[in-house]
Residue frames as qw, qx, qy, qz and C-alpha x, y, z in Angstrom:
[[0.005, -0.359, -0.931, 0.064, 44.01, 114.97, 13.97],
 [0.207, -0.420, -0.268, -0.842, 40.74, 116.82, 12.97],
 [0.369, -0.228, 0.442, -0.786, 38.16, 117.73, 15.50],
 [0.836, -0.023, -0.143, -0.529, 35.65, 115.02, 14.35],
 [0.741, 0.208, -0.619, 0.154, 38.20, 112.26, 14.69],
 [0.060, 0.284, -0.633, 0.718, 39.24, 113.54, 18.23],
 [0.571, -0.150, 0.296, -0.751, 35.65, 113.45, 19.45],
 [0.875, 0.102, -0.362, -0.305, 35.07, 110.05, 17.96],
 [0.631, 0.192, -0.674, 0.333, 38.06, 108.57, 19.66],
 [0.127, -0.280, 0.538, -0.785, 37.37, 110.40, 22.91],
 [0.753, -0.117, -0.025, -0.647, 33.85, 108.90, 22.86],
 [0.854, 0.058, -0.516, 0.003, 35.24, 105.37, 22.54],
 [0.350, 0.252, -0.663, 0.611, 37.61, 106.08, 25.43],
 [0.359, -0.260, 0.346, -0.827, 34.81, 107.40, 27.61],
 [0.865, -0.088, -0.217, -0.444, 32.58, 104.39, 26.85],
 [0.737, 0.164, -0.612, 0.235, 35.49, 102.09, 27.75],
 [0.061, 0.286, -0.582, 0.759, 36.05, 103.95, 31.07],
 [0.639, -0.199, 0.172, -0.723, 32.37, 103.55, 31.90],
 [0.897, 0.034, -0.402, -0.179, 32.48, 99.83, 30.99],
 [0.512, 0.247, -0.658, 0.493, 35.64, 99.35, 33.19],
 [0.245, -0.285, 0.441, -0.815, 33.89, 101.09, 36.00],
 [0.791, -0.081, -0.094, -0.599, 30.84, 98.81, 35.61],
 [0.841, 0.163, -0.514, 0.043, 33.03, 95.75, 35.58],
 [0.225, 0.432, -0.617, 0.618, 34.94, 96.81, 38.62],
 [0.519, -0.355, 0.310, -0.713, 32.16, 96.66, 41.14],
 [0.961, -0.084, -0.087, -0.251, 31.23, 92.98, 40.61],
 [0.735, 0.322, -0.503, 0.321, 34.82, 91.98, 40.73],
 [0.065, -0.432, 0.530, -0.726, 35.30, 93.75, 44.03],
 [0.773, -0.239, 0.109, -0.577, 32.03, 92.15, 45.26],
 [0.946, 0.080, -0.312, -0.043, 33.30, 88.68, 44.26],
 [0.555, 0.326, -0.585, 0.494, 36.55, 89.16, 46.21],
 [0.076, -0.154, 0.565, -0.807, 34.78, 90.40, 49.29],
 [0.476, -0.363, -0.674, -0.433, 31.76, 88.16, 49.52],
 [0.545, -0.500, 0.182, -0.648, 29.26, 88.37, 52.39],
 [0.628, 0.010, -0.759, 0.171, 30.26, 85.88, 55.04],
 [0.497, -0.608, 0.249, -0.567, 29.04, 85.39, 58.56],
 [0.608, 0.119, -0.754, 0.218, 30.86, 83.14, 61.04],
 [0.621, -0.731, 0.054, -0.277, 30.45, 82.33, 64.70],
 [0.463, 0.427, -0.623, 0.464, 33.38, 82.10, 67.01],
 [0.728, -0.635, -0.208, -0.154, 33.25, 80.53, 70.50],
 [0.073, 0.699, -0.538, 0.466, 35.70, 81.63, 73.24],
 [0.677, -0.139, -0.683, 0.238, 37.09, 79.59, 76.02],
 [0.262, -0.042, -0.406, 0.875, 36.91, 82.74, 78.28],
 [0.055, -0.753, -0.624, 0.204, 34.18, 84.60, 80.10],
 [0.194, 0.844, 0.234, 0.442, 33.40, 88.19, 79.27],
 [0.473, -0.878, 0.011, 0.071, 34.57, 89.36, 82.65],
 [0.679, -0.340, 0.322, 0.566, 38.19, 88.59, 81.59],
 [0.409, 0.858, 0.125, -0.286, 38.22, 91.44, 79.24],
 [0.021, 0.740, -0.574, -0.351, 41.79, 91.29, 78.04],
 [0.271, -0.172, 0.917, 0.236, 41.97, 87.56, 77.14],
 [0.444, 0.543, 0.707, -0.088, 38.37, 87.34, 75.96],
 [0.265, 0.852, 0.021, -0.451, 38.73, 90.61, 74.16],
 [0.255, -0.404, 0.692, 0.541, 41.44, 89.12, 71.95],
 [0.336, 0.337, 0.839, 0.262, 38.76, 87.54, 69.91],
 [0.142, 0.876, 0.363, -0.284, 36.79, 90.76, 69.72],
 [0.116, -0.760, 0.320, 0.553, 39.91, 92.58, 68.46],
 [0.287, -0.101, 0.817, 0.489, 40.34, 90.00, 65.71],
 [0.309, 0.590, 0.738, 0.108, 36.79, 90.07, 64.58],
 [0.072, 0.881, 0.145, -0.445, 36.84, 93.89, 64.46],
 [0.143, -0.529, 0.577, 0.606, 39.92, 93.90, 62.20],
 [0.280, 0.175, 0.873, 0.358, 38.35, 91.40, 59.86],
 [0.188, 0.774, 0.592, -0.122, 35.05, 93.33, 59.72],
 [0.034, -0.857, 0.039, 0.513, 36.74, 96.76, 59.24],
 [0.215, -0.435, 0.636, 0.600, 39.00, 95.44, 56.49],
 [0.167, 0.268, 0.878, 0.361, 36.18, 93.95, 54.53],
 [0.255, -0.148, -0.149, -0.944, 33.69, 96.86, 54.91],
 [0.573, -0.059, 0.471, -0.668, 31.53, 94.65, 57.03],
 [0.731, 0.255, -0.459, -0.435, 31.31, 91.93, 54.44],
 [0.644, 0.060, -0.738, 0.193, 33.09, 89.33, 56.69],
 [0.459, -0.588, 0.221, -0.628, 31.39, 89.37, 60.09],
 [0.565, -0.033, -0.787, 0.246, 32.52, 86.95, 62.94],
 [0.552, -0.637, -0.053, -0.536, 30.25, 86.97, 65.94],
 [0.298, 0.318, -0.781, 0.448, 32.05, 86.18, 69.18],
 [0.738, -0.505, -0.280, -0.349, 30.42, 84.13, 71.96],
 [0.234, -0.622, 0.634, -0.396, 31.76, 83.74, 75.53],
 [0.181, 0.150, -0.965, 0.115, 32.43, 80.49, 77.10],
 [0.149, 0.284, 0.846, -0.425, 29.20, 78.61, 77.75],
 [0.442, 0.431, 0.117, -0.778, 27.01, 80.57, 75.52],
 [0.699, 0.366, -0.426, -0.444, 27.31, 78.09, 72.71],
 [0.886, -0.007, -0.448, 0.121, 29.50, 75.34, 74.15],
 [0.686, -0.695, 0.013, 0.215, 31.52, 75.01, 77.41],
 [0.017, 0.923, -0.349, -0.162, 34.83, 76.76, 77.31],
 [0.402, -0.464, 0.776, 0.147, 36.98, 73.65, 77.36],
 [0.649, 0.311, 0.690, 0.078, 35.13, 72.33, 74.33],
 [0.336, 0.805, -0.001, -0.490, 35.70, 75.19, 71.97],
 [0.065, 0.487, -0.733, -0.470, 38.29, 73.44, 69.73],
 [0.315, 0.183, 0.930, 0.039, 36.15, 70.39, 69.53],
 [0.408, 0.703, 0.429, -0.395, 33.22, 72.59, 68.39],
 [0.229, 0.759, -0.346, -0.501, 35.40, 74.31, 65.67],
 [0.109, -0.306, 0.896, 0.303, 36.78, 70.93, 64.51],
 [0.334, 0.373, 0.862, -0.076, 33.29, 69.39, 64.14],
 [0.018, 0.274, 0.469, 0.840, 32.05, 72.52, 62.30],
 [0.208, -0.701, -0.650, 0.205, 29.49, 73.34, 65.08],
 [0.028, 0.936, 0.004, -0.351, 30.96, 76.79, 64.87],
 [0.731, 0.633, -0.084, 0.242, 33.53, 77.95, 62.26],
 [0.380, 0.556, -0.437, 0.596, 36.07, 79.36, 64.65],
 [0.706, -0.630, -0.303, 0.114, 37.19, 79.34, 68.34],
 [0.129, 0.768, -0.406, 0.479, 39.56, 81.35, 70.60],
 [0.908, -0.405, -0.053, -0.090, 41.28, 79.01, 73.01],
 [0.162, -0.723, 0.671, -0.017, 44.49, 77.69, 74.63],
 [0.702, 0.309, -0.606, -0.211, 45.81, 74.63, 72.91],
 [0.189, 0.287, -0.868, 0.359, 47.00, 72.99, 76.00],
 [0.631, -0.084, 0.312, -0.705, 43.45, 72.65, 77.31],
 [0.879, 0.260, -0.140, -0.374, 43.38, 69.66, 74.98],
 [0.090, 0.612, -0.784, 0.050, 46.62, 67.93, 75.89],
 [0.636, -0.108, 0.676, -0.356, 44.70, 64.96, 77.22],
 [0.835, 0.480, 0.079, -0.257, 43.95, 64.01, 73.65],
 [0.820, 0.337, -0.052, 0.460, 47.52, 64.23, 72.66],
 [0.521, -0.622, -0.091, 0.578, 50.48, 66.03, 74.36],
 [0.402, 0.202, 0.366, 0.815, 51.29, 67.79, 71.09],
 [0.074, -0.841, -0.430, -0.320, 48.34, 70.18, 71.77],
 [0.535, -0.774, -0.103, 0.323, 50.36, 71.59, 74.73],
 [0.630, -0.156, 0.249, 0.719, 53.43, 72.28, 72.70],
 [0.247, 0.604, 0.455, 0.606, 51.61, 74.69, 70.50],
 [0.279, -0.889, -0.205, -0.299, 50.81, 76.88, 73.46],
 [0.044, -0.740, 0.528, -0.413, 53.16, 76.47, 76.47],
 [0.910, -0.168, -0.362, 0.108, 54.96, 73.72, 78.40],
 [0.610, -0.773, 0.045, 0.169, 57.07, 73.99, 81.46],
 [0.488, -0.593, 0.385, 0.512, 60.53, 75.58, 81.05],
 [0.611, 0.506, 0.472, 0.384, 60.04, 76.20, 77.32],
 [0.315, 0.356, 0.174, 0.863, 59.97, 79.76, 75.79],
 [0.014, 0.494, 0.402, -0.771, 58.80, 83.17, 77.06],
 [0.442, 0.730, 0.413, -0.320, 56.32, 85.28, 75.15],
 [0.190, 0.819, -0.332, -0.428, 58.94, 86.97, 72.90],
 [0.094, -0.399, 0.868, 0.279, 60.75, 83.88, 72.03],
 [0.475, 0.318, 0.797, -0.195, 57.53, 81.88, 71.62],
 [0.474, 0.790, 0.159, -0.354, 56.48, 84.37, 69.02],
 [0.114, 0.691, -0.612, -0.368, 59.93, 84.37, 67.36],
 [0.293, -0.112, 0.939, 0.142, 59.75, 80.47, 66.99],
 [0.488, 0.539, 0.639, -0.254, 56.20, 80.56, 65.80],
 [0.446, 0.840, 0.057, -0.304, 56.46, 83.29, 63.14],
 [0.335, 0.785, -0.496, -0.158, 60.08, 82.82, 61.94],
 [0.220, -0.434, 0.871, -0.066, 61.24, 79.39, 63.34],
 [0.385, 0.021, -0.833, -0.397, 58.49, 77.30, 61.52],
 [0.128, 0.084, 0.819, -0.553, 56.38, 76.82, 64.65],
 [0.598, 0.294, 0.160, -0.729, 53.00, 77.85, 63.05],
 [0.654, 0.324, -0.551, -0.404, 53.57, 75.40, 60.11],
 [0.225, 0.180, -0.936, 0.204, 54.71, 72.51, 62.35],
 [0.262, 0.137, 0.715, -0.634, 51.72, 72.95, 64.50],
 [0.620, 0.351, 0.021, -0.701, 49.26, 73.30, 61.66],
 [0.422, 0.272, -0.832, -0.235, 50.51, 70.07, 60.30],
 [0.059, -0.109, -0.923, 0.363, 49.29, 68.56, 63.50],
 [0.351, 0.327, 0.415, -0.773, 46.01, 70.58, 63.70],
 [0.483, 0.252, -0.532, -0.648, 45.15, 69.51, 60.07],
 [0.253, -0.054, -0.966, -0.005, 44.56, 65.99, 61.46],
 [0.007, 0.465, 0.739, -0.487, 41.75, 67.55, 63.59],
 [0.190, 0.691, 0.546, 0.434, 40.31, 69.58, 60.69],
 [0.253, -0.908, -0.156, 0.296, 41.67, 72.80, 62.12],
 [0.551, 0.496, -0.062, 0.668, 43.85, 75.60, 60.94],
 [0.480, -0.816, -0.263, 0.186, 45.18, 77.82, 63.76],
 [0.431, 0.574, -0.143, 0.681, 47.22, 81.04, 64.30],
 [0.351, -0.206, -0.498, 0.766, 48.59, 82.75, 67.32],
 [0.184, -0.700, -0.437, -0.534, 45.79, 85.04, 68.64],
 [0.411, -0.818, 0.074, -0.395, 47.19, 86.37, 71.97],
 [0.680, 0.088, -0.559, 0.465, 49.78, 85.85, 74.73],
 [0.498, -0.833, -0.230, -0.073, 49.61, 86.74, 78.44],
 [0.105, 0.723, -0.563, 0.387, 53.38, 86.94, 79.02],
 [0.417, 0.073, -0.857, 0.292, 54.91, 84.71, 81.67],
 [0.560, -0.594, -0.350, -0.460, 52.16, 83.95, 84.15],
 [0.333, -0.575, 0.550, -0.506, 52.36, 83.91, 88.07],
 [0.230, 0.195, -0.946, 0.120, 52.96, 80.74, 89.96],
 [0.504, -0.471, -0.664, -0.288, 49.62, 80.91, 91.73],
 [0.406, -0.577, 0.204, -0.679, 47.87, 81.49, 95.12],
 [0.610, -0.047, -0.767, 0.192, 48.70, 79.45, 98.12],
 [0.574, -0.734, -0.196, -0.305, 47.02, 79.24, 101.55],
 [0.719, -0.645, 0.149, 0.211, 50.41, 78.52, 103.09],
 [0.070, 0.819, -0.520, -0.232, 54.08, 79.33, 102.41],
 [0.973, 0.217, 0.019, 0.073, 55.92, 76.76, 100.08],
 [0.179, -0.879, 0.424, 0.124, 59.51, 76.77, 100.96],
 [0.214, -0.439, 0.850, 0.196, 60.80, 73.37, 100.08],
 [0.431, 0.081, -0.741, -0.509, 59.86, 70.40, 97.81],
 [0.127, -0.151, -0.905, 0.377, 58.58, 68.61, 100.81],
 [0.264, 0.333, 0.373, -0.825, 55.92, 71.35, 101.17],
 [0.435, 0.214, -0.464, -0.742, 54.42, 70.10, 97.86],
 [0.155, -0.024, -0.988, 0.003, 53.58, 66.80, 99.10],
 [0.012, -0.498, -0.852, 0.159, 49.85, 66.18, 99.13],
 [0.072, 0.378, 0.077, -0.920, 49.15, 69.84, 98.07],
 [0.380, 0.602, 0.701, 0.046, 45.75, 69.99, 96.29],
 [0.141, -0.467, 0.197, 0.850, 46.31, 72.55, 93.54],
 [0.593, 0.721, 0.312, -0.178, 44.07, 73.85, 90.75],
 [0.099, -0.609, 0.552, 0.561, 46.53, 73.56, 87.81],
 [0.788, 0.453, 0.109, -0.402, 45.73, 72.74, 84.39],
 [0.809, 0.544, -0.192, -0.111, 46.83, 70.23, 81.82],
 [0.771, 0.400, -0.392, 0.304, 50.45, 69.39, 81.11],
 [0.039, 0.589, -0.507, 0.628, 51.83, 71.24, 84.03],
 [0.749, -0.376, 0.245, -0.487, 49.66, 69.17, 86.37],
 [0.981, 0.119, -0.148, 0.038, 51.38, 66.00, 85.10],
 [0.524, 0.502, -0.443, 0.525, 54.75, 67.48, 85.87],
 [0.202, -0.511, 0.490, -0.677, 54.16, 68.77, 89.44],
 [0.919, -0.239, -0.038, -0.312, 52.23, 65.50, 90.26],
 [0.804, 0.247, -0.443, 0.312, 55.75, 63.83, 90.13],
 [0.174, 0.366, -0.493, 0.770, 56.71, 66.06, 93.16],
 [0.148, -0.299, -0.839, 0.430, 53.52, 65.03, 95.12],
 [0.301, 0.178, 0.145, -0.926, 51.08, 67.66, 94.16],
 [0.314, 0.414, 0.854, -0.023, 47.57, 66.45, 93.61],
 [0.022, -0.003, -0.338, -0.941, 46.27, 68.44, 90.42],
 [0.271, 0.522, 0.720, -0.369, 42.80, 69.60, 90.33],
 [0.140, 0.273, 0.548, 0.778, 40.74, 70.67, 87.36],
 [0.021, -0.671, -0.597, 0.439, 38.36, 73.45, 88.43],
 [0.289, 0.739, 0.414, 0.447, 36.68, 76.12, 86.33],
 [0.298, 0.289, -0.195, 0.889, 37.81, 79.75, 86.90],
 [0.392, -0.507, -0.102, -0.761, 34.62, 80.82, 88.41],
 [0.835, -0.461, -0.272, -0.128, 34.73, 78.15, 91.09],
 [0.633, 0.233, -0.472, 0.568, 38.45, 78.61, 92.29],
 [0.149, -0.488, 0.308, -0.803, 37.65, 81.40, 94.96],
 [0.799, -0.343, 0.052, -0.491, 35.13, 79.20, 96.73],
 [0.925, 0.040, -0.343, 0.161, 37.27, 76.14, 96.55],
 [0.449, 0.364, -0.456, 0.677, 40.20, 78.09, 98.18],
 [0.358, -0.491, 0.246, -0.755, 37.92, 79.67, 100.79],
 [0.895, -0.241, -0.042, -0.373, 36.44, 76.35, 101.80],
 [0.324, -0.594, 0.736, 0.034, 39.91, 74.64, 101.80],
 [0.924, 0.280, 0.229, -0.126, 38.77, 72.14, 99.12],
 [0.778, 0.447, -0.082, 0.434, 42.04, 73.06, 97.50],
 [0.574, -0.604, -0.086, 0.547, 45.28, 74.51, 98.98],
 [0.212, -0.490, 0.320, 0.783, 46.47, 76.48, 96.03],
 [0.608, 0.621, 0.495, 0.022, 45.45, 77.60, 92.57],
 [0.292, -0.257, 0.359, 0.848, 47.10, 79.13, 89.52],
 [0.411, 0.771, 0.412, -0.258, 45.18, 81.39, 87.17],
 [0.591, 0.709, 0.120, 0.365, 46.77, 83.99, 84.91],
 [0.457, 0.202, -0.189, 0.846, 48.60, 87.01, 86.23],
 [0.075, -0.266, -0.453, 0.847, 47.92, 90.24, 88.44],
 [0.266, 0.028, -0.188, -0.945, 45.33, 91.89, 86.20],
 [0.628, -0.167, -0.627, -0.429, 43.04, 88.89, 85.81],
 [0.521, -0.252, -0.735, 0.352, 43.69, 87.45, 89.33],
 [0.024, 0.005, -0.317, 0.948, 42.99, 90.90, 90.95],
 [0.481, -0.146, -0.329, -0.800, 39.48, 90.76, 89.68],
 [0.722, -0.195, -0.639, -0.181, 38.86, 87.48, 91.28],
 [0.456, -0.716, 0.218, -0.482, 40.04, 88.56, 94.72],
 [0.853, 0.030, -0.502, 0.136, 42.25, 85.48, 95.49],
 [0.319, 0.382, -0.562, 0.661, 44.40, 87.34, 97.96],
 [0.534, -0.447, 0.199, -0.690, 41.51, 87.42, 100.48],
 [0.939, -0.209, 0.101, -0.252, 41.59, 83.51, 100.83],
 [0.919, 0.009, 0.087, 0.384, 45.12, 82.53, 99.77],
 [0.094, -0.972, 0.060, 0.206, 47.52, 85.32, 100.54],
 [0.466, -0.531, 0.546, 0.450, 50.75, 83.94, 99.18],
 [0.680, 0.702, 0.064, -0.202, 51.29, 84.79, 95.63],
 [0.707, -0.331, 0.502, 0.371, 54.09, 82.88, 94.02],
 [0.606, 0.758, -0.159, -0.182, 56.13, 83.40, 90.89],
 [0.343, 0.327, -0.357, -0.805, 57.09, 82.52, 88.34],
 [0.858, 0.226, 0.325, -0.327, 54.58, 80.31, 86.54],
 [0.173, -0.511, 0.726, 0.426, 57.38, 78.26, 84.95],
 [0.480, 0.270, 0.826, 0.123, 54.85, 76.08, 83.15],
 [0.359, 0.800, 0.458, 0.147, 53.61, 79.08, 81.21],
 [0.447, -0.383, 0.123, 0.799, 56.53, 81.29, 80.26],
 [0.176, 0.311, -0.277, -0.892, 54.81, 82.64, 77.18],
 [0.428, 0.324, 0.837, -0.105, 51.45, 80.82, 76.65],
 [0.097, 0.023, -0.555, -0.826, 50.03, 81.33, 73.16],
 [0.514, 0.402, 0.560, -0.510, 46.24, 81.83, 72.94],
 [0.207, 0.001, 0.760, 0.617, 45.15, 80.49, 69.49],
 [0.600, 0.377, 0.032, -0.705, 42.52, 81.45, 66.96],
 [0.291, -0.067, 0.925, 0.236, 41.41, 78.18, 65.40],
 [0.550, 0.338, -0.162, -0.746, 39.29, 77.71, 62.28],
 [0.837, 0.203, 0.492, -0.130, 37.50, 74.77, 60.81],
 [0.417, -0.285, 0.644, 0.574, 39.86, 73.59, 58.12],
 [0.342, 0.418, 0.745, 0.391, 37.21, 72.97, 55.53],
 [0.087, 0.918, 0.377, -0.087, 35.53, 76.31, 56.08],
 [0.303, -0.754, 0.249, 0.527, 38.85, 78.11, 56.09],
 [0.416, -0.064, 0.707, 0.568, 39.94, 76.41, 52.75],
 [0.308, 0.678, 0.651, 0.149, 36.62, 77.66, 51.20],
 [0.046, -0.875, -0.111, 0.469, 37.47, 81.35, 51.87],
 [0.579, 0.785, -0.069, 0.212, 39.00, 83.51, 49.07],
 [0.766, 0.079, -0.240, 0.591, 42.62, 83.79, 49.23],
 [0.071, 0.547, -0.147, 0.821, 42.40, 87.50, 50.32],
 [0.691, -0.573, -0.006, -0.440, 40.17, 86.54, 53.25],
 [0.933, -0.183, -0.205, 0.234, 42.65, 83.80, 54.28],
 [0.491, 0.346, -0.207, 0.772, 45.47, 86.29, 54.19],
 [0.278, -0.631, 0.050, -0.723, 43.41, 88.77, 56.22],
 [0.841, -0.471, -0.200, -0.175, 42.77, 86.09, 58.83],
 [0.809, -0.022, -0.234, 0.538, 46.49, 85.62, 59.42],
 [0.227, 0.450, -0.115, 0.856, 47.06, 89.41, 59.60],
 [0.486, -0.602, -0.030, -0.633, 44.18, 90.07, 62.00],
 [0.886, -0.376, -0.262, 0.065, 45.19, 87.16, 64.14],
 [0.639, 0.132, -0.257, 0.713, 48.84, 88.56, 64.41],
 [0.106, -0.560, 0.011, -0.821, 47.28, 91.97, 65.28],
 [0.737, -0.550, -0.135, -0.368, 45.25, 90.39, 68.12],
 [0.877, -0.113, -0.300, 0.357, 48.26, 88.38, 69.25],
 [0.430, 0.250, -0.236, 0.834, 50.40, 91.53, 69.71],
 [0.337, -0.587, -0.108, -0.728, 47.57, 93.53, 71.21],
 [0.798, -0.517, -0.282, -0.126, 46.86, 91.14, 74.04],
 [0.761, -0.154, -0.264, 0.573, 50.50, 90.96, 75.25],
 [0.170, 0.427, -0.007, 0.888, 50.73, 94.79, 74.97],
 [0.458, -0.610, -0.148, -0.629, 47.77, 95.21, 77.10],
 [0.832, -0.456, -0.304, 0.086, 48.72, 92.87, 79.74],
 [0.614, 0.041, -0.215, 0.758, 52.20, 94.49, 79.97],
 [0.023, -0.492, -0.028, -0.870, 50.34, 97.77, 80.43],
 [0.659, -0.539, -0.212, -0.480, 47.79, 96.56, 83.00],
 [0.832, -0.239, -0.470, 0.172, 49.78, 94.22, 85.14],
 [0.382, 0.244, -0.385, 0.804, 52.16, 96.69, 86.80],
 [0.337, -0.350, 0.173, -0.857, 49.31, 98.65, 88.39],
 [0.830, -0.262, -0.345, -0.351, 47.37, 95.39, 89.24],
 [0.765, -0.053, -0.547, 0.334, 50.20, 93.88, 91.15],
 [0.082, 0.244, -0.368, 0.894, 50.67, 97.06, 93.26],
 [0.594, -0.315, -0.017, -0.740, 46.95, 96.97, 94.15],
 [0.851, -0.190, -0.488, -0.022, 47.12, 93.14, 95.06],
 [0.533, 0.060, -0.539, 0.650, 50.05, 93.83, 97.51],
 [0.139, -0.272, 0.249, -0.919, 48.26, 96.86, 98.99],
 [0.712, -0.234, -0.062, -0.659, 45.34, 94.56, 99.61],
 [0.774, -0.401, 0.445, -0.205, 47.16, 91.78, 101.38],
 [0.932, 0.333, -0.120, 0.070, 48.89, 89.69, 98.71],
 [0.512, -0.704, 0.450, 0.200, 52.31, 88.48, 99.84],
 [0.710, 0.611, -0.334, -0.110, 54.69, 88.05, 96.81],
 [0.687, -0.475, 0.548, 0.047, 56.91, 85.09, 97.13],
 [0.461, 0.561, -0.610, -0.318, 59.45, 83.53, 94.66],
 [0.995, -0.049, -0.082, -0.002, 59.67, 79.72, 94.24],
 [0.493, -0.693, 0.480, 0.213, 62.95, 78.71, 95.67],
 [0.329, 0.595, -0.676, -0.284, 65.79, 77.49, 93.36],
 [0.248, -0.139, 0.946, -0.156, 65.34, 74.07, 95.03],
 [0.582, 0.437, 0.587, -0.354, 61.63, 73.90, 93.91],
 [0.539, 0.697, -0.223, -0.417, 62.38, 75.29, 90.33],
 [0.087, 0.512, -0.840, -0.156, 65.27, 72.72, 89.90],
 [0.386, 0.038, 0.894, -0.223, 63.13, 69.87, 91.02],
 [0.615, 0.572, 0.379, -0.389, 60.30, 70.83, 88.69],
 [0.364, 0.676, -0.512, -0.386, 62.74, 71.33, 85.80],
 [0.042, -0.317, 0.945, 0.071, 64.07, 67.79, 86.33],
 [0.461, 0.301, 0.777, -0.306, 60.48, 66.42, 86.60],
 [0.537, 0.687, 0.011, -0.490, 59.56, 68.23, 83.36],
 [0.222, 0.602, -0.710, -0.291, 62.51, 66.61, 81.53],
 [0.284, 0.002, 0.952, -0.115, 61.57, 63.11, 82.83],
 [0.532, 0.549, 0.461, -0.451, 58.01, 63.87, 81.42],
 [0.417, 0.725, -0.288, -0.466, 59.28, 64.98, 78.14],
 [0.042, 0.440, -0.875, -0.199, 61.66, 62.05, 77.63],
 [0.423, 0.179, 0.855, -0.241, 58.73, 59.57, 78.33],
 [0.551, 0.666, 0.297, -0.405, 56.56, 61.21, 75.72],
 [0.259, 0.689, -0.540, -0.407, 59.24, 61.70, 73.07],
 [0.216, -0.267, 0.931, 0.122, 59.86, 57.95, 73.22],
 [0.321, 0.362, 0.872, -0.070, 56.34, 57.12, 72.12],
 [0.324, 0.833, 0.386, -0.230, 55.13, 60.22, 70.20],
 [0.623, 0.103, 0.325, 0.704, 57.16, 61.08, 67.12],
 [0.120, 0.790, 0.284, 0.530, 55.15, 64.35, 66.30],
 [0.511, -0.857, -0.046, 0.045, 55.76, 65.55, 69.86],
 [0.728, -0.352, 0.220, 0.545, 59.50, 64.81, 69.53],
 [0.504, 0.443, 0.348, 0.655, 59.73, 66.65, 66.26],
 [0.110, -0.881, -0.191, -0.418, 58.05, 69.85, 67.52],
 [0.635, -0.759, 0.028, 0.143, 59.78, 69.71, 70.99],
 [0.725, -0.064, 0.188, 0.660, 63.27, 69.26, 69.24],
 [0.301, 0.616, 0.227, 0.691, 62.56, 72.40, 67.29],
 [0.363, -0.899, -0.121, -0.216, 61.59, 74.34, 70.42],
 [0.765, -0.578, 0.082, 0.272, 64.53, 73.16, 72.38],
 [0.660, 0.212, 0.211, 0.689, 67.04, 74.00, 69.60],
 [0.105, 0.734, 0.148, 0.654, 65.73, 77.64, 69.42],
 [0.580, -0.804, -0.113, -0.072, 65.37, 77.81, 73.30],
 [0.791, -0.324, 0.031, 0.518, 69.11, 77.12, 73.76],
 [0.431, 0.336, 0.201, 0.813, 70.19, 79.82, 71.36],
 [0.157, -0.810, -0.309, -0.474, 67.59, 82.30, 72.54],
 [0.580, -0.809, -0.089, 0.021, 68.46, 82.31, 76.17],
 [0.682, -0.112, 0.081, 0.718, 72.20, 82.60, 75.27],
 [0.224, 0.488, 0.265, 0.801, 71.36, 85.77, 73.35],
 [0.402, -0.813, -0.330, -0.261, 68.89, 86.95, 76.02],
 [0.687, -0.558, -0.147, 0.442, 71.84, 87.09, 78.52],
 [0.523, 0.195, 0.150, 0.816, 73.67, 89.67, 76.36],
 [0.036, 0.281, 0.079, 0.956, 72.04, 92.97, 75.65],
 [0.500, -0.527, -0.438, -0.529, 68.43, 92.45, 76.88],
 [0.728, -0.526, -0.404, 0.175, 69.17, 90.98, 80.30],
 [0.508, -0.070, -0.198, 0.836, 72.07, 93.50, 80.99],
 [0.100, -0.380, -0.219, -0.893, 69.78, 96.31, 80.08],
 [0.601, -0.537, -0.443, -0.392, 66.88, 95.13, 82.06],
 [0.720, -0.346, -0.454, 0.394, 68.92, 94.23, 85.06],
 [0.353, 0.016, -0.140, 0.925, 70.43, 97.68, 85.24],
 [0.341, -0.420, -0.242, -0.805, 66.97, 99.45, 84.80],
 [0.715, -0.494, -0.487, -0.089, 65.73, 97.20, 87.65],
 [0.545, -0.173, -0.346, 0.744, 68.68, 98.33, 89.86],
 [0.034, 0.231, 0.070, 0.970, 67.57, 101.94, 89.01],
 [0.526, -0.507, -0.423, -0.535, 63.92, 101.27, 89.86],
 [0.711, -0.395, -0.514, 0.271, 64.85, 99.73, 93.21],
 [0.498, -0.123, -0.200, 0.834, 66.92, 102.72, 94.03],
 [0.052, 0.814, 0.450, -0.364, 64.14, 105.09, 93.31],
 [0.237, -0.441, 0.308, 0.809, 65.95, 106.74, 90.48],
 [0.164, 0.306, 0.763, 0.545, 63.32, 106.24, 87.78],
 [0.214, -0.332, -0.174, -0.902, 61.04, 109.09, 88.98]]
C-alpha cells in the first residue's frame, strides 16, 4: 500500500471514529433520561434505619445514573399520612412509596402475606421464598390489580413481642388486654381475648404511660430504645411471632414503572435488593448493643411461654383456614409459603441451628471474649 492510499484510508477511519463518538452521546442520553420521582415513606425520619431504607435505595438509583434518575424521599406525613403511602402510589399522587404491605390487610388479607403473618417465615427464609421461590412474582400478580409493582426493600429480622405493663404468664392473662398491635396479628390475638388497638408510633409512649393501653409492640431493641418504652412498661417480651421476618416493600405506580426504560426497571430491582439487604444487616449490627442498653435502663426480658405460643399458633391456623376458604389468591400464596416453610425449618435444624446453639452456649459461658 502506498503512502497516499494509506493516508486516505486512515482519514476515512478517523472520520468514522469521530462520527461514532458523536452518535454515542445521544444514545447514552436516551438510555439514561432525566427523570424525577417522589417517594413517600410510612416512617418518620427519627427511625433512621427503617426510614433510611428508602434513602439507600434512592442513592443507589441516583449514583448508577449519574444523577439522571432522582427520587426524592418524603417522611410519613410530609405528603400523605404514613398508612396511606401505598394508596398514594397506586393513585399516582406519588410515583413510589416505602411501606409495609400488612398495613393494608384490611382491604384484603393478601396484603399481609407479602410482608409477614404469624408463624410464617423468618427474614432469611422470607427472602429465599421471595427471590427464589416465586414470592415476588406471586405478590406482583396481586399488586398489579392495585396499579402497583413492588420489590422487597428492607427487613427488620424477627421482631420483639412488645412492652407490657404487667407480666403475661398464661393465656388467661391475655383476656381483656388492650394492646397496640397492628393488622393481621391483631385479628389472631383477638381470638385469645386481646383487644387490639391501632395507635401511631408517636403516640404509644403516652398511651402506655396513662394506662390507655396495657401493652404495645413496635419493632425491636434499636428502634424501641429510642422511644423509651421501658420507663412505662418494663416487661419486654419475645419473640414477635407475628413478624418473624417482615418485609418492607418499595412500591411503584405500575403505569409509571412500565414507562421506564428497561435499564431503569432493572436498576430499580437491583437497588431495591441492595436496600433490602442493607436494612437487615444494619439492624443485626445495632440491636445487640441496644438490647443491652435497654436492660441496663430497666427493661425486663421475658419469653412468651410455650402455652401462649401454642395457643396463638392454633388461633393463627384457625384464622388462615377461614380466609383460605373464601379467598383463592390468599390460599395460593399461603400454600406456597407453607410448602417452603416446612422444608426450610427442617433444614434449619441441621447445620444452622446446631452451629448457633453451640455458639450460644459458648457465649453464656463467657468463652467468646
